[in-house]
C-alpha positions as CSV (number, residue, x, y, z in Angstrom):
1,M,2.3,1.1,29.5
2,M,-0.4,2.2,27.0
3,T,-3.1,0.3,25.2
4,R,-5.2,1.2,22.1
5,E,-8.0,-0.7,20.4
6,V,-8.1,-0.6,16.6
7,T,-10.4,-2.1,14.1
8,I,-8.9,-3.7,11.0
9,K,-10.4,-2.0,7.9
10,N,-8.6,-3.5,4.9
11,S,-10.5,-6.1,3.0
12,V,-8.4,-9.1,3.7
13,G,-7.2,-8.4,7.2
14,L,-3.6,-9.0,8.3
15,H,-2.5,-11.5,5.7
16,A,1.2,-11.7,4.7
17,R,1.7,-8.4,3.0
18,P,0.0,-6.0,5.5
19,A,1.3,-8.1,8.4
20,T,4.8,-7.5,7.0
21,F,4.2,-3.8,6.9
22,F,2.9,-3.9,10.5
23,V,5.8,-5.9,11.9
24,H,8.3,-3.7,10.0
25,R,6.8,-0.6,11.5
26,A,6.6,-2.1,15.0
27,N,10.3,-2.9,14.8
28,C,11.1,0.8,14.3
29,Y,10.4,1.4,18.0
30,K,12.4,0.6,21.1
31,S,9.2,-0.1,23.1
32,S,7.9,-3.6,23.6
33,I,4.8,-3.9,21.6
34,W,2.1,-6.7,21.7
35,V,-1.0,-7.4,19.7
36,E,-3.9,-8.9,21.7
37,K,-6.9,-10.7,20.2
38,D,-9.4,-12.6,22.4
39,D,-7.3,-14.2,25.0
40,R,-4.0,-14.4,23.0
41,S,-1.1,-11.9,23.1
42,V,1.8,-12.0,20.6
43,N,4.9,-9.9,20.0
44,A,4.0,-7.3,17.4
45,K,7.6,-7.5,16.1
46,S,7.2,-11.2,15.1
47,L,5.6,-11.9,11.7
48,L,4.7,-15.5,12.6
49,G,3.1,-14.3,15.9
50,V,1.0,-11.7,14.1
51,L,0.0,-14.1,11.4
52,S,-0.9,-16.7,14.0
53,L,-3.7,-14.5,15.3
54,A,-5.6,-14.9,11.9
55,I,-6.9,-11.3,12.1
56,V,-9.5,-10.5,9.4
57,N,-11.4,-7.5,8.2
58,G,-13.7,-6.0,10.9
59,M,-11.9,-7.5,13.9
60,T,-10.9,-5.3,16.8
61,I,-7.5,-5.9,18.3
62,T,-5.7,-4.3,21.2
63,L,-2.2,-2.9,20.7
64,V,-0.1,-2.7,23.9
65,A,3.2,-0.8,24.1
66,D,5.6,-0.3,27.0
67,G,8.7,1.8,26.7
68,A,10.2,5.2,26.1
69,D,8.5,5.7,22.7
70,E,5.2,3.8,23.5
71,K,2.9,6.7,22.5
72,E,4.6,7.3,19.2
73,A,4.6,3.6,18.4
74,L,0.9,3.2,19.1
75,D,0.1,6.4,17.1
76,D,2.1,5.2,14.1
77,L,0.6,1.6,14.2
78,E,-2.9,3.0,14.6
79,E,-2.4,5.2,11.6
80,L,-1.1,2.3,9.5
81,V,-4.2,0.3,10.4
82,E,-6.6,3.2,9.8
83,T,-5.1,3.7,6.3
84,G,-5.8,0.1,5.4
85,F,-2.1,-0.7,5.1
86,N,-2.0,1.4,1.9
87,E,-3.8,-1.4,0.0
Protein backbone atom coordinates (compact mmCIF):
# COMPACT_ATOMS: atom_id res chain seq x y z
CA MET A 1 0.00 0.00 0.00
CA MET A 2 1.25 3.48 -0.89
CA THR A 3 0.00 6.94 0.00
CA ARG A 4 0.65 10.33 -1.50
CA GLU A 5 -0.48 13.81 -0.50
CA VAL A 6 -1.41 16.21 -3.29
CA THR A 7 -2.69 19.77 -3.29
CA ILE A 8 -5.47 20.74 -5.66
CA LYS A 9 -4.26 23.60 -7.85
CA ASN A 10 -6.96 24.22 -10.43
CA SER A 11 -9.17 27.21 -9.70
CA VAL A 12 -12.45 25.40 -9.02
CA GLY A 13 -11.24 22.20 -7.37
CA LEU A 14 -12.74 18.82 -8.16
CA HIS A 15 -16.06 19.89 -9.63
CA ALA A 16 -17.82 17.65 -12.17
CA ARG A 17 -15.44 17.96 -15.13
CA PRO A 18 -12.06 17.45 -13.41
CA ALA A 19 -13.59 14.85 -11.08
CA THR A 20 -14.70 12.91 -14.16
CA PHE A 21 -11.14 13.03 -15.54
CA PHE A 22 -9.80 11.91 -12.17
CA VAL A 23 -12.21 8.97 -11.82
CA HIS A 24 -11.67 7.90 -15.43
CA ARG A 25 -7.90 7.87 -14.88
CA ALA A 26 -8.26 5.95 -11.58
CA ASN A 27 -10.35 3.32 -13.36
CA CYS A 28 -7.43 2.60 -15.72
CA TYR A 29 -5.64 0.78 -12.89
CA LYS A 30 -6.22 -2.58 -11.26
CA SER A 31 -5.21 -1.32 -7.81
CA SER A 32 -7.77 -0.22 -5.28
CA ILE A 33 -7.52 3.56 -4.97
CA TRP A 34 -9.04 5.85 -2.34
CA VAL A 35 -9.16 9.59 -1.80
CA GLU A 36 -8.96 10.77 1.80
CA LYS A 37 -9.95 14.22 3.04
CA ASP A 38 -10.17 15.02 6.73
CA ASP A 39 -11.66 11.89 8.29
CA ARG A 40 -13.43 10.62 5.16
CA SER A 41 -12.23 8.10 2.61
CA VAL A 42 -13.96 7.39 -0.70
CA ASN A 43 -13.32 5.11 -3.64
CA ALA A 44 -11.39 7.11 -6.26
CA LYS A 45 -13.18 5.11 -8.95
CA SER A 46 -16.58 6.49 -7.89
CA LEU A 47 -17.62 9.85 -9.31
CA LEU A 48 -20.27 10.41 -6.64
CA GLY A 49 -17.79 9.50 -3.93
CA VAL A 50 -15.17 11.95 -5.18
CA LEU A 51 -17.73 14.72 -5.65
CA SER A 52 -19.10 14.13 -2.14
CA LEU A 53 -15.78 15.25 -0.64
CA ALA A 54 -16.35 18.82 -1.95
CA ILE A 55 -12.65 19.30 -2.74
CA VAL A 56 -11.77 22.90 -3.58
CA ASN A 57 -8.70 24.80 -4.74
CA GLY A 58 -5.84 24.74 -2.25
CA MET A 59 -7.00 21.65 -0.36
CA THR A 60 -4.55 18.86 0.33
CA ILE A 61 -5.91 15.34 -0.09
CA THR A 62 -4.32 11.95 0.40
CA LEU A 63 -4.35 9.36 -2.36
CA VAL A 64 -4.06 5.74 -1.25
CA ALA A 65 -3.43 2.86 -3.63
CA ASP A 66 -3.09 -0.85 -2.96
CA GLY A 67 -2.32 -3.38 -5.67
CA ALA A 68 0.04 -4.50 -8.39
CA ASP A 69 0.18 -1.12 -10.17
CA GLU A 70 -0.16 1.15 -7.12
CA LYS A 71 2.95 3.24 -7.81
CA GLU A 72 1.99 3.86 -11.44
CA ALA A 73 -1.55 4.78 -10.38
CA LEU A 74 -0.38 7.31 -7.80
CA ASP A 75 2.23 8.77 -10.17
CA ASP A 76 -0.41 9.23 -12.87
CA LEU A 77 -3.06 10.71 -10.58
CA GLU A 78 -0.53 13.06 -8.99
CA GLU A 79 0.51 14.27 -12.45
CA LEU A 80 -3.14 14.87 -13.37
CA VAL A 81 -3.65 16.96 -10.23
CA GLU A 82 -0.34 18.84 -10.72
CA THR A 83 -1.32 19.85 -14.26
CA GLY A 84 -4.62 21.29 -13.01
CA PHE A 85 -6.66 18.67 -14.88
CA ASN A 86 -5.69 20.38 -18.14
CA GLU A 87 -8.08 23.24 -17.46
